[in-house]
C-alpha positions as CSV (number, residue, x, y, z in Angstrom):
1,M,31.7,104.8,-118.2
2,I,34.1,102.0,-118.2
3,P,33.6,99.4,-115.7
4,P,36.0,99.3,-112.6
5,E,36.6,95.9,-113.4
6,V,38.1,96.4,-117.0
7,L,40.1,98.8,-115.6
8,I,41.4,96.4,-112.5
9,S,41.8,93.6,-115.2
10,G,44.0,96.1,-117.3
11,I,46.1,97.0,-114.6
12,L,46.9,93.6,-113.6
13,E,47.4,92.2,-117.1
14,G,49.8,95.3,-118.0
15,S,52.1,93.9,-114.9
16,I,52.7,90.8,-117.1
17,Y,53.7,92.8,-119.9
18,S,56.2,95.1,-117.5
19,L,57.9,91.8,-116.7
20,I,58.3,90.9,-120.4
21,A,59.5,94.4,-121.1
22,I,62.1,94.7,-118.5
23,G,63.5,91.4,-119.4
24,L,63.9,92.5,-123.1
25,S,65.3,95.9,-122.0
26,Q,68.6,94.2,-120.2
27,I,69.3,92.3,-123.3
28,I,69.1,95.4,-125.9
29,G,70.9,97.6,-123.3
30,V,74.0,95.5,-122.6
31,M,74.3,93.4,-125.9
32,R,72.6,95.8,-128.5
33,I,70.7,93.3,-130.1
34,I,67.1,92.3,-130.7
35,N,66.0,89.1,-129.0
36,Y,63.0,87.5,-131.0
37,T,63.3,84.4,-128.7
38,H,62.1,86.1,-125.8
39,G,58.5,85.4,-125.9
40,D,58.9,81.6,-127.1
41,L,61.1,81.2,-124.0
42,M,58.4,82.8,-121.7
43,I,56.0,79.8,-123.3
44,F,58.8,77.6,-122.5
45,G,59.0,78.2,-118.9
46,A,55.0,78.4,-118.6
47,M,54.9,74.8,-120.3
48,I,57.4,73.3,-118.0
49,S,55.1,74.9,-114.9
50,F,52.3,73.5,-116.5
51,W,53.6,69.8,-117.0
52,L,55.2,69.7,-113.7
53,F,51.5,70.7,-112.2
54,T,49.8,68.2,-114.6
55,L,52.1,65.2,-114.3
56,F,53.3,65.2,-110.6
57,G,50.9,67.7,-109.0
58,L,53.8,70.4,-108.1
59,D,52.2,73.7,-107.2
60,P,52.8,76.1,-110.0
61,L,54.1,78.8,-107.8
62,L,56.7,76.6,-106.2
63,S,57.6,75.7,-109.6
64,L,59.5,79.0,-109.9
65,V,62.1,77.0,-107.9
66,I,62.7,74.9,-110.7
67,I,61.7,76.8,-113.9
68,V,63.8,80.0,-112.8
69,P,67.2,78.2,-112.7
70,L,66.1,76.2,-115.9
71,T,65.4,79.0,-118.1
72,L,68.2,80.9,-116.7
73,G,70.6,78.2,-117.8
74,A,69.0,77.9,-121.0
75,G,69.4,81.5,-121.7
76,M,72.9,81.4,-120.7
77,F,73.5,78.6,-123.3
78,I,72.0,80.2,-126.0
79,Q,73.9,83.3,-125.4
80,K,77.3,81.5,-125.1
81,F,76.8,79.0,-127.6
82,I,74.7,80.2,-130.2
83,V,73.9,84.0,-130.3
84,G,77.2,85.3,-129.2
85,P,79.4,83.1,-131.5
86,S,77.4,83.9,-134.5
87,I,77.1,87.5,-134.2
88,R,81.1,87.8,-133.5
89,K,81.4,85.9,-137.2
90,V,79.4,88.7,-138.6
91,E,80.1,92.2,-139.5
92,L,76.7,93.7,-139.1
93,Q,75.9,92.8,-135.5
94,S,72.5,94.1,-135.2
95,S,71.3,92.8,-138.5
96,A,72.9,89.5,-137.5
97,S,71.1,89.1,-134.1
98,M,67.8,89.9,-135.5
99,V,68.1,86.9,-138.4
100,I,69.6,84.6,-135.7
101,T,67.3,85.0,-132.9
102,F,64.3,85.1,-135.3
103,G,65.2,81.8,-136.8
104,L,65.9,80.4,-133.4
105,A,62.5,81.8,-132.2
106,L,60.9,79.7,-135.0
107,V,63.0,76.4,-133.9
108,I,61.9,76.7,-130.3
109,M,58.2,77.5,-131.5
110,Q,58.0,74.5,-133.8
111,S,59.9,72.0,-131.0
112,E,57.2,73.3,-128.5
113,F,54.3,72.4,-131.1
114,I,55.9,69.0,-131.7
115,V,56.4,68.2,-128.1
116,W,53.5,69.9,-126.6
117,S,51.0,70.2,-129.4
118,P,49.2,73.7,-130.4
119,N,46.4,72.8,-127.8
120,L,45.5,75.9,-125.4
121,R,46.4,75.3,-122.1
122,S,45.8,76.8,-118.8
123,I,46.5,76.0,-115.1
124,E,43.7,75.8,-112.5
125,T,44.5,75.4,-108.8
126,S,42.3,75.6,-105.8
127,Y,43.2,79.6,-105.9
128,T,43.0,80.7,-109.6
129,A,39.5,80.7,-109.4
130,L,39.1,82.4,-106.2
131,N,37.5,86.2,-106.6
132,F,36.9,88.6,-103.7
133,M,34.8,92.0,-103.5
134,V,36.7,95.2,-103.2
135,G,34.3,98.3,-103.0
136,G,31.5,96.3,-104.8
137,V,33.9,95.2,-107.7
138,L,34.7,91.6,-108.4
139,V,38.7,91.1,-108.5
140,N,40.3,87.7,-109.0
141,L,42.8,86.7,-106.6
142,M,45.6,85.1,-108.7
143,R,45.6,88.4,-110.8
144,V,46.1,90.5,-107.7
145,L,49.0,87.8,-106.9
146,A,50.6,88.4,-110.5
147,L,50.4,92.2,-109.9
148,L,52.4,91.8,-106.3
149,M,54.7,89.2,-107.8
150,A,55.6,91.4,-110.9
151,V,56.3,94.4,-108.5
152,A,58.4,92.2,-106.3
153,V,60.3,90.8,-109.3
154,A,61.0,94.5,-110.5
155,V,62.1,95.6,-106.8
156,L,64.4,92.8,-106.8
157,L,65.9,93.7,-110.2
158,H,66.5,97.2,-109.4
159,L,68.6,96.1,-105.9
160,T,70.5,93.5,-108.3
161,L,71.2,96.1,-110.7
162,S,72.0,98.7,-108.1
163,R,73.8,96.8,-105.5
164,T,75.6,94.0,-106.8
165,G,78.9,93.3,-108.8
166,L,76.8,92.1,-111.8
167,G,74.4,94.9,-111.6
168,R,77.0,97.3,-111.9
169,A,78.5,95.4,-114.6
170,I,75.3,95.6,-116.6
171,R,74.8,99.3,-116.0
172,A,78.3,99.9,-117.1
173,C,77.6,97.9,-120.3
174,T,74.3,99.6,-120.8
175,Q,75.9,103.2,-120.5
176,D,79.1,102.6,-122.5
177,R,80.3,99.0,-123.3
178,E,83.9,100.0,-124.5
179,A,84.7,102.1,-121.6
180,A,83.3,99.2,-119.4
181,M,85.5,96.9,-120.9
182,M,88.6,99.2,-120.5
183,L,88.0,99.4,-117.0
184,G,88.0,95.7,-116.3
185,V,84.5,94.4,-117.1
186,N,84.3,91.2,-118.5
187,F,81.9,91.7,-121.3
188,E,81.1,88.0,-122.5
189,K,80.4,87.0,-118.9
190,T,78.2,89.9,-118.4
191,A,76.5,88.9,-121.8
192,Y,75.7,85.7,-121.2
193,L,74.7,86.5,-117.3
194,T,72.2,89.0,-118.6
195,F,70.6,86.8,-121.4
196,G,70.2,84.2,-118.7
197,L,68.5,86.6,-116.2
198,S,66.4,88.0,-119.0
199,T,65.2,84.6,-119.8
200,A,64.6,83.9,-116.2
201,L,62.4,86.9,-116.0
202,A,60.5,86.0,-119.2
203,S,59.8,82.4,-117.5
204,V,58.0,84.6,-114.6
205,A,55.9,86.3,-116.9
206,G,55.1,83.0,-118.7
207,L,53.9,81.6,-115.3
208,L,51.8,84.3,-114.4
209,W,50.0,84.2,-117.6
210,I,49.3,80.5,-117.8
211,L,47.7,81.1,-114.2
212,T,45.3,83.8,-115.5
213,H,45.0,82.9,-119.3
214,V,45.0,80.2,-121.8
215,L,48.5,79.7,-123.6
216,N,49.8,77.7,-126.5
217,P,53.2,77.7,-127.8
218,G,52.1,79.7,-131.2
219,L,51.7,83.2,-129.2
220,G,55.5,83.4,-128.2
221,I,56.1,86.1,-131.2
222,A,53.1,87.9,-130.3
223,F,54.4,88.2,-126.7
224,T,57.7,89.5,-128.1
225,V,55.9,92.1,-129.9
226,R,54.3,93.3,-126.9
227,G,57.1,93.2,-125.1
228,F,59.0,95.7,-127.7
229,I,56.1,97.9,-127.7
230,V,55.9,98.4,-123.9
231,L,59.5,99.1,-124.0
232,I,59.2,101.4,-126.7
233,L,56.4,103.2,-124.6
234,G,58.4,103.1,-121.3
235,G,61.9,103.9,-122.7
236,M,65.3,102.3,-122.0
237,G,67.3,103.0,-119.2
238,S,65.2,102.3,-116.0
239,I,62.8,99.4,-114.7
240,A,60.2,102.2,-113.9
241,G,59.4,103.3,-117.4
242,P,58.8,99.8,-118.8
243,F,56.8,98.7,-115.5
244,I,54.7,102.0,-116.1
245,A,54.2,101.3,-119.7
246,G,53.0,97.9,-119.3
247,I,50.2,99.1,-116.8
248,I,49.2,101.7,-119.5
249,V,49.3,99.2,-122.3
250,G,47.2,96.8,-120.3
251,L,44.8,99.4,-119.2
252,L,44.5,100.9,-122.9
253,E,44.0,97.2,-124.6
254,N,41.3,96.2,-122.1
255,I,39.6,99.4,-122.6
256,G,39.8,98.9,-126.3
257,I,38.4,95.6,-126.1
258,Y,35.5,97.0,-124.1
259,V,34.7,99.6,-126.3
260,F,35.6,98.1,-129.9
261,G,35.4,94.2,-129.2
262,G,38.5,91.8,-128.9
263,V,38.9,91.5,-132.6
264,F,40.5,95.0,-131.9
265,R,42.5,93.9,-129.5
266,D,46.1,94.3,-131.2
267,T,44.7,97.4,-133.6
268,V,44.7,99.2,-130.0
269,V,48.2,98.4,-129.1
270,Y,49.7,99.1,-132.5
271,V,47.9,102.6,-132.5
272,I,49.6,103.2,-129.2
273,L,52.9,102.4,-130.6
274,F,52.3,104.9,-133.4
275,L,51.5,107.6,-131.3
276,V,54.6,107.1,-129.0
277,L,56.9,107.0,-131.9
278,L,55.3,110.2,-133.4
279,L,55.0,112.4,-130.3
280,R,57.9,111.1,-127.9
281,P,60.1,108.2,-129.3
282,R,62.3,108.0,-126.5
283,G,59.3,106.9,-124.1
284,I,57.8,107.8,-120.8
285,L,61.4,107.7,-119.0
286,G,64.1,106.9,-121.4
287,K,67.2,107.9,-120.7
288,V,69.6,106.4,-123.2
289,E,69.0,105.3,-126.8
290,V,67.5,102.0,-127.9
291,Y,70.3,100.2,-130.4
292,A,68.9,98.2,-133.1
């Protein structure tokens, strides 16, 4: 019998995976590129929050006011001045994007190692260690807050995509970039705003992770891979798909750790990926093709 604590922990942890995957899906849908920097930019946002708390005592949740605009700007800068111009000069766009973003991810990771060192870090506040009982099950308050924040961010993103001009432009480019451009959508502007939005989502996921786990700069690629696995499981074309998939991955990962031990944590995730690719390659709620 799986203890309820394991299931609850999996759901709460999976919500953070969902945010990582939702951010990745926006870039792949609009720009049709693979962004390997996503996990490292997630860690960048988390570390900024850590040092704002450590050096200045700024509450981590309040630091979102700083790290979201900062990472939004960083993402826009990377797309506008590094990724975008580089890809335009290369014929094989998708192959070029993988090489460029993977190289940039290594640069970001090594820079974070140099600046912040590879030590494990976490943020401990008066509320991160608070626990309460629900039906005889011990639940961590911060993990519940992380779930609620993940849901709120997903809802806000859905409203942005469905009710704003930027959202309509993003959806149009996702469905048919060429047709959208013919109808007057400024693809270049949409691309770097999408990259910035994706990076901002990653920074929120990074903050939630460092509030509930330990973190170091070397974990960026691992989070990127987790995001891709969740995205493949959930499918492109919706926010609900990756969100549900993140919860499923978190659940199965925690059950796998309980049954087989922590050493098999990644094995469980890759088995999930293999089964999804074998049985349902379009994912749970996939609507459009993933460009690679």
